[in-house]
C-alpha positions in Angstrom: 4.3 9.2 -46.6 5.6 11.8 -49.1 5.8 11.4 -53.0 9.2 11.2 -54.5 9.5 13.4 -57.7 11.3 11.9 -60.3 14.7 13.9 -60.9 15.7 15.1 -64.5 18.0 12.3 -66.2 18.9 11.0 -69.4 17.1 7.8 -68.7 13.4 9.5 -67.6 11.5 12.8 -68.2 11.3 15.2 -65.9 8.0 15.7 -63.7 6.6 17.8 -61.0 3.5 17.7 -58.8 2.0 19.9 -61.4 3.0 18.4 -64.4 2.7 14.7 -66.1 5.1 12.9 -67.8 4.5 13.1 -72.0 6.1 10.2 -73.0 4.3 6.9 -73.3 5.3 3.8 -72.5 7.8 4.4 -70.2 6.4 2.4 -67.1 4.2 -0.5 -68.8 7.0 -2.9 -68.6 7.7 -2.3 -64.9 7.4 -5.3 -62.8 4.9 -3.4 -61.0 2.5 -3.1 -64.1 3.1 -6.7 -64.9 2.0 -8.0 -61.7 -1.1 -5.7 -61.7 -2.3 -7.3 -65.1 -2.3 -10.4 -63.1 -4.2 -8.8 -60.0 -6.6 -7.4 -62.7 -7.6 -10.5 -64.4 -8.0 -12.5 -61.0 -10.2 -9.8 -59.5 -12.4 -9.7 -62.6 -12.6 -13.5 -62.6 -13.5 -14.0 -59.0 -15.8 -10.8 -58.8 -17.8 -11.3 -61.9 -19.5 -9.0 -64.5 -20.2 -6.6 -62.0 -16.5 -6.0 -61.4 -14.3 -3.8 -63.5 -10.4 -3.1 -63.2 -8.5 -0.4 -64.6 -4.6 0.0 -64.9 -3.6 3.6 -66.0 0.0 4.4 -66.7 1.2 8.2 -65.5 3.5 8.8 -68.3 0.3 10.0 -70.5 -2.4 11.1 -68.3 -4.4 12.1 -71.4 -4.2 8.3 -72.6 -3.5 6.7 -69.3 -5.5 3.2 -69.5 -3.2 0.8 -70.5 -5.4 -2.4 -69.5 -8.6 -3.1 -68.7 -10.9 -6.3 -67.6 -14.7 -5.9 -67.5 -16.5 -3.5 -69.2 -18.7 -1.5 -66.2 -17.8 2.0 -66.8 -17.5 1.6 -70.9 -14.4 2.6 -71.0 -11.0 1.4 -73.2 -7.5 1.2 -73.5 -6.2 4.7 -74.2 -8.8 6.5 -72.3 -8.0 9.4 -70.1 -7.4 9.6 -66.2 -10.3 10.3 -64.5 -10.6 13.4 -62.3 -9.8 12.2 -59.1 -6.4 10.6 -60.6 -5.5 14.1 -62.2 -6.2 16.0 -59.2 -4.0 13.3 -56.9 -0.9 13.4 -59.4 -1.4 17.1 -59.8 -1.2 17.9 -55.9 1.3 14.9 -55.4 -1.0 13.5 -53.1 -0.5 9.9 -54.1 1.2 8.6 -50.9 -2.0 6.6 -49.6 -4.2 4.4 -51.2 -8.1 4.9 -51.5 -10.3 2.4 -50.5 -13.9 1.6 -50.9 -15.3 5.1 -51.8 -18.3 6.1 -53.3 -18.5 6.7 -57.0 -21.3 6.8 -59.8 -21.8 6.4 -63.5 -24.3 8.6 -65.3 -27.3 7.9 -65.5 -27.2 7.5 -61.8 -25.7 3.9 -61.4 -24.0 3.7 -58.0 -20.0 2.2 -57.7 -18.0 1.4 -55.2 -14.4 2.0 -56.0 -10.9 1.4 -54.7 -7.5 2.6 -56.1 -4.1 1.4 -55.4 -0.9 3.5 -56.6 1.9 1.6 -58.2 5.5 3.2 -57.6 8.8 2.2 -58.7 11.9 1.8 -56.9 12.4 5.5 -55.7 8.7 5.8 -54.5 7.3 7.9 -57.5 3.6 7.1 -58.5 3.8 5.8 -61.7 0.3 4.1 -62.5 -2.7 3.0 -60.5 -4.6 0.1 -60.4 -8.5 0.8 -59.9 -11.1 -1.5 -58.8 -15.0 -0.5 -59.6 -17.8 -2.5 -58.5 -21.2 -1.7 -59.6 -23.2 -1.8 -56.4 -26.7 -0.4 -57.8 -28.5 -3.9 -57.6 -27.0 -4.5 -54.1 -28.0 -1.1 -52.9 -31.6 -1.9 -54.0 -31.6 -5.1 -52.6 -30.8 -3.7 -49.0 -33.2 -0.8 -49.5 -36.0 -3.2 -49.9 -35.0 -5.9 -47.2 -34.8 -2.9 -44.8 -38.4 -1.5 -45.9 -39.6 -5.2 -45.3 -38.4 -5.3 -42.0 -38.9 -2.2 -40.5 -40.6 -1.9 -37.0 -42.2 1.3 -35.7 -39.5 1.9 -33.1 -42.0 4.4 -31.0 -44.5 1.9 -30.6 -43.4 -1.5 -29.0 -45.3 -4.1 -29.9 -44.6 -7.9 -29.8 -46.0 -11.2 -30.5 -45.4 -14.8 -29.6 -46.6 -17.0 -32.6 -46.9 -20.1 -30.7 -50.0 -22.5 -30.0 -48.6 -23.6 -26.7 -49.9 -21.4 -23.8 -46.6 -21.9 -21.7 -44.6 -20.4 -24.2 -46.9 -17.5 -24.3 -47.4 -16.7 -20.6 -43.3 -16.9 -20.2 -42.9 -14.6 -23.3 -45.3 -11.8 -21.5 -43.6 -12.3 -18.1 -40.2 -12.0 -19.9 -41.4 -8.9 -22.0 -42.6 -7.0 -18.6 -39.3 -7.8 -16.7 -37.4 -6.1 -19.7 -39.6 -3.1 -19.3 -39.3 -2.7 -16.2 -35.4 -3.4 -16.0 -35.8 -6.0 -12.9 -35.2 -9.8 -12.5 -36.7 -12.3 -11.0 -33.6 -13.3 -8.6 -33.7 -9.5 -7.2 -37.5 -9.0 -7.0 -38.8 -8.1 -3.2 -42.5 -8.9 -2.4 -43.5 -5.3 -3.3 -41.8 -5.6 -6.5 -43.6 -9.0 -7.4 -47.1 -7.1 -6.4 -46.5 -4.6 -9.0 -45.5 -7.0 -11.6 -48.7 -8.9 -11.1 -50.5 -5.8 -11.9 -48.6 -5.1 -15.2 -49.4 -8.7 -16.4 -53.5 -8.3 -15.5 -53.1 -5.0 -17.7 -52.1 -7.4 -20.5 -54.9 -9.5 -20.1 -52.3 -12.4 -19.3 -54.8 -14.0 -16.3 -57.7 -14.2 -18.6 -56.2 -17.5 -19.6 -56.8 -20.2 -17.0 -53.2 -21.5 -16.5 -51.8 -18.4 -16.6 -51.6 -18.4 -12.6 -50.3 -22.0 -11.9 -47.5 -20.9 -14.9 -46.3 -17.6 -13.6 -46.5 -19.1 -9.9 -44.3 -21.6 -11.1 -41.8 -19.1 -12.7 -41.4 -17.3 -9.4 -41.4 -20.1 -7.4 -44.4 -19.2 -5.7 -47.6 -20.9 -4.8 -51.0 -20.1 -6.4 -52.6 -19.0 -3.6 -49.7 -16.2 -3.2 -50.1 -15.2 -6.8 -54.2 -14.7 -6.2 -53.4 -12.5 -2.9 -50.6 -10.6 -4.6 -53.3 -9.7 -7.2 -55.6 -9.0 -5.0 -53.2 -6.4 -3.2 -52.5 -4.9 -6.4 -56.1 -4.0 -7.2 -56.7 -2.8 -4.0 -53.8 -0.5 -4.2 -55.0 0.6 -7.7 -52.5 -1.0 -9.6 -49.6 0.2 -7.8 -47.2 -0.3 -5.3 
């Protein structure tokens, strides 16, 4: 979408991609500014003290701030346009709004911002509504949570926290099946012998009830499980 350039007329000042209007207050009564002020109040009330909403009028970029809700960036009415707005206006690159981009404050505080350009009936960008969120504390909380829940991906260690031996045995069998990529429904006899060897290597059969539980899970008799264990040992743990 290209941005239209206002034509010279008796009613409005001439503008171009490289020059900004010089008369102040030309657009402040425009319906877009009236609605933008309402939105600024609503957004600040909704998002709270970490939110700041700034309304810019492009008729005077040196003093473009005409309305502000919140005090995150410590700016005031009559303040200048940001470097981003100056660049966009100079290049005439105001055809698309900007959402959720990263910004920062002096001192290292992190911000998340969106800029919505306000346009007149001819499609000219006449101002901007900028929403700024201070996300520093949220980023710190995220980093703390990530560090807290992080595990070592290169060391696959699992543990079932249960005092029920049935749950523990089932968990070990399920984990072993996951590692091998097999399912009980499609396992051959040799697959089951190899499974027994793997379960034994994990110390599962040190539990007295393990043979009975595994037999039930695989639809085998206890005698068959013992036979598979013996065959696995005879084959050195591999089939």
